[in-house]
Backbone as CSV, one residue per row, in Angstrom:
resi,resn,N_x,N_y,N_z,CA_x,CA_y,CA_z,C_x,C_y,C_z
1,UNK,-2.913,-92.469,25.144,-3.826,-91.497,25.023,-3.287,-90.314,26.033
2,UNK,-2.905,-89.200,25.467,-2.440,-88.205,26.348,-3.575,-87.366,27.033
3,UNK,-3.178,-87.036,28.385,-4.235,-86.315,29.084,-3.588,-85.071,29.702
4,UNK,-4.281,-84.016,29.823,-3.633,-82.856,30.462,-4.242,-82.757,31.953
5,UNK,-3.092,-82.441,32.901,-3.533,-82.458,34.330,-2.813,-81.078,34.786
6,UNK,-3.535,-79.959,34.862,-2.872,-78.788,35.278,-1.570,-78.323,34.623
7,UNK,-1.470,-78.474,33.393,-0.290,-78.148,32.576,0.733,-79.481,32.495
8,UNK,0.476,-80.413,33.217,1.305,-81.569,33.017,0.730,-82.537,32.275
9,UNK,1.461,-82.910,31.061,0.812,-83.887,30.251,1.340,-85.316,30.715
10,UNK,0.309,-86.253,30.692,0.623,-87.542,31.207,-0.090,-88.594,30.113
11,UNK,0.466,-89.782,30.126,-0.013,-90.663,29.029,-0.475,-91.933,29.699
12,UNK,-1.630,-92.589,29.248,-1.996,-93.841,29.766,-1.757,-94.790,28.697
13,UNK,-1.080,-96.068,28.940,-0.830,-96.956,28.101,-1.669,-98.174,28.396
14,UNK,-2.280,-98.737,27.448,-3.021,-99.981,27.680,-2.351,-101.139,26.857
15,UNK,-2.132,-102.263,27.547,-1.601,-103.370,26.864,-2.593,-104.553,27.138
16,UNK,-2.814,-105.217,26.091,-3.704,-106.439,26.081,-2.747,-107.608,25.663
17,UNK,-2.601,-108.600,26.423,-1.804,-109.787,26.181,-2.832,-110.834,25.656
18,UNK,-2.453,-111.500,24.473,-3.387,-112.573,24.122,-2.616,-113.826,24.199
19,UNK,-3.191,-114.879,24.394,-2.770,-116.295,24.273,-2.991,-116.741,22.791
20,UNK,-2.575,-117.896,22.534,-2.729,-118.609,21.292,-4.049,-118.732,20.808
21,UNK,-4.958,-118.857,21.766,-6.427,-119.016,21.362,-7.204,-117.633,21.329
22,UNK,-6.497,-116.569,21.348,-7.174,-115.190,21.253,-7.929,-114.927,22.410
23,UNK,-7.758,-115.484,23.610,-8.354,-115.171,24.769,-7.596,-114.135,25.584
24,UNK,-8.159,-113.073,26.031,-7.449,-112.118,26.808,-6.989,-112.701,28.120
25,UNK,-5.626,-112.463,28.446,-5.040,-112.900,29.636,-4.843,-111.902,30.609
26,UNK,-4.534,-110.629,30.240,-4.320,-109.513,31.055,-4.543,-108.228,30.487
27,UNK,-4.980,-107.342,31.375,-5.045,-106.052,30.861,-4.326,-105.096,31.843
28,UNK,-3.443,-104.443,31.271,-2.534,-103.443,32.208,-2.749,-102.153,31.818
29,UNK,-3.112,-101.275,32.869,-3.202,-99.842,32.514,-2.202,-99.175,33.347
30,UNK,-1.260,-98.429,32.731,-0.186,-97.710,33.337,-0.460,-96.350,33.344
31,UNK,-0.490,-95.722,34.513,-0.844,-94.239,34.706,0.257,-93.568,35.246
32,UNK,0.621,-92.432,34.703,1.658,-91.448,35.352,0.816,-90.338,36.002
33,UNK,-0.323,-90.434,36.330,-0.982,-89.496,37.130,-0.431,-89.146,38.436
34,UNK,-0.066,-87.907,38.734,0.381,-87.573,40.070,-0.912,-87.646,40.996
35,UNK,-0.822,-87.783,42.184,-1.872,-87.813,43.219,-2.687,-86.572,43.165
36,UNK,-2.067,-85.557,42.983,-2.813,-84.189,42.961,-3.847,-84.181,41.885
37,UNK,-3.587,-84.919,40.814,-4.540,-84.865,39.617,-5.556,-85.748,39.914
38,UNK,-5.656,-86.668,40.571,-6.682,-87.605,40.988,-7.723,-87.062,41.888
39,UNK,-7.276,-86.022,42.709,-8.271,-85.441,43.540,-7.979,-83.941,43.488
40,UNK,-9.131,-83.133,43.349,-9.000,-81.808,43.355,-8.649,-81.190,44.747
41,UNK,-7.670,-80.233,44.699,-7.224,-79.619,45.844,-8.092,-78.427,46.048
42,UNK,-8.481,-78.106,47.458,-9.266,-76.989,47.659,-8.402,-76.236,48.889
43,UNK,-8.861,-75.049,49.091,-8.460,-74.224,50.155,-9.256,-74.711,51.340
44,UNK,-8.549,-75.140,52.476,-9.072,-75.442,53.783,-8.667,-74.501,54.740
45,UNK,-9.622,-73.895,55.547,-9.341,-72.988,56.485,-9.979,-73.309,57.901
46,UNK,-9.126,-73.232,58.955,-9.592,-73.410,60.196,-9.736,-72.120,60.901
47,UNK,-10.711,-71.612,61.338,-11.023,-70.345,61.813,-11.533,-70.450,63.306
48,UNK,-11.008,-69.629,64.211,-11.424,-69.613,65.523,-11.847,-68.149,65.787
49,UNK,-13.217,-68.046,66.284,-13.689,-66.689,66.548,-13.900,-66.594,68.134
50,UNK,-13.370,-65.569,68.726,-13.474,-65.536,70.155,-14.237,-64.049,70.339
51,UNK,-14.685,-64.011,71.672,-15.418,-62.843,72.052,-16.743,-63.339,72.677
52,UNK,-17.807,-62.646,72.458,-19.076,-63.047,72.907,-19.754,-63.907,71.796
53,UNK,-19.350,-65.026,71.381,-19.687,-65.694,70.206,-20.584,-66.969,70.419
54,UNK,-20.845,-67.299,71.776,-21.712,-68.407,72.010,-23.010,-68.015,72.735
55,UNK,-24.009,-68.664,72.376,-25.466,-68.250,72.797,-26.024,-66.996,72.253
56,UNK,-25.545,-66.715,71.073,-25.941,-65.545,70.258,-26.370,-65.811,68.861
57,UNK,-26.537,-67.142,68.559,-26.853,-67.548,67.257,-25.913,-67.534,66.222
58,UNK,-24.575,-67.638,66.621,-23.366,-67.550,65.854,-23.358,-68.714,64.771
59,UNK,-23.602,-69.922,65.243,-23.578,-71.077,64.468,-24.719,-71.246,63.347
60,UNK,-25.843,-70.805,63.763,-26.887,-70.661,62.922,-26.708,-69.648,61.749
61,UNK,-26.282,-68.419,62.326,-26.017,-67.448,61.403,-24.869,-67.819,60.306
62,UNK,-23.792,-68.458,60.789,-22.812,-69.042,59.966,-23.354,-69.997,58.808
63,UNK,-24.332,-71.090,59.349,-25.105,-71.893,58.480,-25.699,-71.195,57.328
64,UNK,-26.366,-70.058,57.683,-27.178,-69.322,56.719,-26.262,-68.700,55.717
65,UNK,-25.016,-68.150,56.236,-24.144,-67.481,55.233,-23.576,-68.472,54.356
66,UNK,-23.267,-69.700,54.834,-22.790,-70.732,54.063,-23.641,-71.149,52.900
67,UNK,-24.956,-71.018,53.054,-25.906,-71.295,51.887,-25.623,-70.268,50.577
68,UNK,-24.994,-69.074,50.982,-24.683,-68.107,49.980,-23.478,-68.423,49.098
69,UNK,-22.613,-69.385,49.601,-21.418,-69.704,48.993,-21.323,-71.165,48.771
70,UNK,-20.408,-71.436,47.813,-20.031,-72.831,47.461,-18.870,-73.288,48.336
71,UNK,-19.140,-73.629,49.718,-18.303,-74.044,50.557,-18.743,-75.266,51.317
72,UNK,-17.869,-76.100,51.994,-18.231,-77.153,52.704,-17.527,-77.087,53.996
73,UNK,-18.212,-77.890,55.057,-17.537,-77.853,56.341,-18.389,-77.849,57.428
74,UNK,-17.996,-77.228,58.605,-18.894,-77.187,59.840,-18.477,-76.083,60.744
75,UNK,-19.434,-75.850,61.628,-19.061,-74.735,62.614,-19.476,-75.483,63.990
76,UNK,-18.786,-75.199,65.054,-19.044,-75.831,66.405,-18.549,-74.923,67.400
77,UNK,-19.337,-75.048,68.683,-18.869,-74.349,69.900,-17.687,-75.067,70.497
78,UNK,-16.731,-74.466,71.163,-15.631,-75.050,71.837,-15.853,-74.791,73.287
79,UNK,-15.304,-75.743,73.977,-15.437,-75.750,75.504,-14.850,-74.400,76.090
80,UNK,-13.800,-73.840,75.448,-13.249,-72.644,75.977,-13.959,-71.361,75.676
81,UNK,-15.215,-71.517,74.995,-15.920,-70.268,74.742,-15.872,-69.739,73.353
82,UNK,-14.866,-70.290,72.525,-14.698,-69.896,71.171,-15.648,-70.764,70.141
83,UNK,-15.813,-70.270,69.085,-16.456,-70.916,67.899,-15.377,-71.353,66.874
84,UNK,-15.391,-72.663,66.550,-14.452,-73.074,65.469,-15.173,-73.346,64.152
85,UNK,-14.607,-72.768,63.090,-15.196,-72.997,61.778,-14.143,-73.723,60.877
86,UNK,-14.565,-74.847,60.258,-13.840,-75.657,59.438,-14.536,-75.489,58.167
87,UNK,-13.615,-74.878,57.113,-14.419,-74.664,55.793,-13.423,-74.847,54.688
88,UNK,-13.914,-75.428,53.496,-13.032,-75.590,52.328,-13.959,-75.260,50.958
89,UNK,-13.170,-74.999,50.150,-13.747,-74.602,48.740,-12.675,-73.846,48.066
90,UNK,-13.121,-73.099,46.902,-12.149,-72.367,46.120,-11.596,-71.144,47.020
91,UNK,-10.319,-70.866,46.809,-9.581,-69.900,47.557,-10.229,-68.626,47.727
92,UNK,-10.847,-67.944,46.709,-11.529,-66.721,46.722,-12.812,-66.890,47.511
93,UNK,-13.417,-67.957,47.225,-14.782,-68.220,47.709,-14.800,-68.458,49.362
94,UNK,-13.664,-69.190,49.827,-13.453,-69.282,51.245,-13.235,-67.979,51.805
95,UNK,-12.234,-67.177,51.388,-12.019,-65.907,51.853,-13.231,-65.047,51.968
96,UNK,-13.981,-65.029,50.931,-15.173,-64.084,50.941,-16.155,-64.646,52.065
97,UNK,-16.211,-65.968,52.184,-17.258,-66.598,53.214,-16.763,-66.101,54.662
98,UNK,-15.585,-66.349,54.831,-15.027,-65.931,56.180,-15.215,-64.462,56.471
99,UNK,-15.106,-63.714,55.521,-15.190,-62.216,55.790,-16.788,-61.932,56.046
100,UNK,-17.663,-62.641,55.199,-19.091,-62.572,55.345,-19.499,-62.915,56.721
101,UNK,-19.031,-64.004,57.323,-19.336,-64.488,58.613,-18.900,-63.424,59.608
102,UNK,-17.641,-62.910,59.480,-17.154,-61.861,60.447,-18.124,-60.630,60.280
103,UNK,-18.557,-60.176,59.162,-19.409,-59.026,59.008,-20.670,-59.351,59.542
104,UNK,-21.222,-60.529,59.470,-22.658,-60.784,60.001,-22.710,-60.671,61.455
105,UNK,-21.462,-61.299,62.133,-21.535,-61.321,63.578,-20.454,-60.314,64.103
106,UNK,-20.190,-59.140,63.478,-19.112,-58.172,63.829,-19.219,-57.693,65.320
107,UNK,-20.547,-57.456,65.825,-20.645,-56.921,67.177,-20.217,-57.977,68.167
108,UNK,-20.120,-59.272,67.827,-19.840,-60.217,68.867,-18.371,-60.761,68.837
109,UNK,-17.735,-60.508,67.674,-16.318,-61.182,67.456,-15.268,-60.018,68.014
110,UNK,-14.482,-60.563,68.892,-13.296,-59.687,69.460,-12.135,-60.037,68.737
111,UNK,-11.960,-61.323,68.312,-10.622,-61.856,67.667,-10.936,-62.903,66.799
112,UNK,-10.260,-62.966,65.698,-10.462,-64.142,64.730,-8.899,-64.616,64.362
113,UNK,-8.792,-65.864,64.597,-7.513,-66.546,64.151,-7.771,-67.586,63.059
114,UNK,-6.854,-67.563,62.035,-7.149,-68.391,60.894,-5.866,-69.132,60.535
115,UNK,-5.974,-70.281,60.149,-4.856,-71.192,59.532,-5.394,-71.816,58.447
116,UNK,-4.719,-71.815,57.324,-5.219,-72.414,55.981,-4.127,-73.205,55.263
117,UNK,-4.636,-74.011,54.413,-3.794,-74.892,53.581,-4.519,-75.414,52.405
118,UNK,-3.839,-75.744,51.294,-4.403,-76.462,50.164,-4.427,-77.953,50.488
119,UNK,-5.330,-78.640,50.179,-5.479,-80.128,50.526,-6.616,-80.705,49.735
120,UNK,-6.832,-82.110,49.751,-7.876,-82.714,49.206,-9.084,-82.433,50.008
121,UNK,-10.258,-82.203,49.085,-11.510,-82.083,49.782,-11.954,-83.115,50.754
122,UNK,-12.362,-82.687,51.904,-12.709,-83.688,52.978,-14.203,-83.689,53.186
123,UNK,-14.898,-82.446,53.121,-16.182,-82.329,53.457,-17.237,-82.325,52.386
124,UNK,-18.570,-82.572,52.724,-19.654,-82.475,51.920,-20.714,-81.742,52.564
125,UNK,-21.261,-80.628,52.059,-22.093,-79.841,52.784,-21.702,-79.072,53.909
126,UNK,-22.574,-78.425,54.532,-22.259,-77.520,55.657,-22.971,-77.892,56.783
127,UNK,-22.460,-78.067,58.140,-23.152,-78.568,59.194,-22.969,-77.766,60.333
128,UNK,-23.818,-77.768,61.306,-23.616,-77.279,62.666,-23.321,-78.550,63.509
129,UNK,-22.268,-78.505,64.336,-21.913,-79.605,65.276,-22.116,-79.165,66.670
């Protein structure tokens, strides 16, 4: 049975071995699925906001903005005074979300640092930690 996985066609073969009494002995499923086809890859971004970002409702505002986007992850205060945002979703959506958070809190943010990568989804929902 041919399947399409992001342009890569793979096949699954099923073999059923029967004994002389027509009783199934084994079922073997061979799959050529690459791991990336088994799990959806999303864009994950780690964003650090610095400035006057703690004690001003930054995490709550980020949670409210997250409700407007299809993203998952969390936001938390760090001991060094920054706020850390871990977010994942579709590339364009993550980008728009990070921009929206920055715009909502623009008067408090002095610097934004961002690192991102494609990886398997890790989060469900969006939380304040």
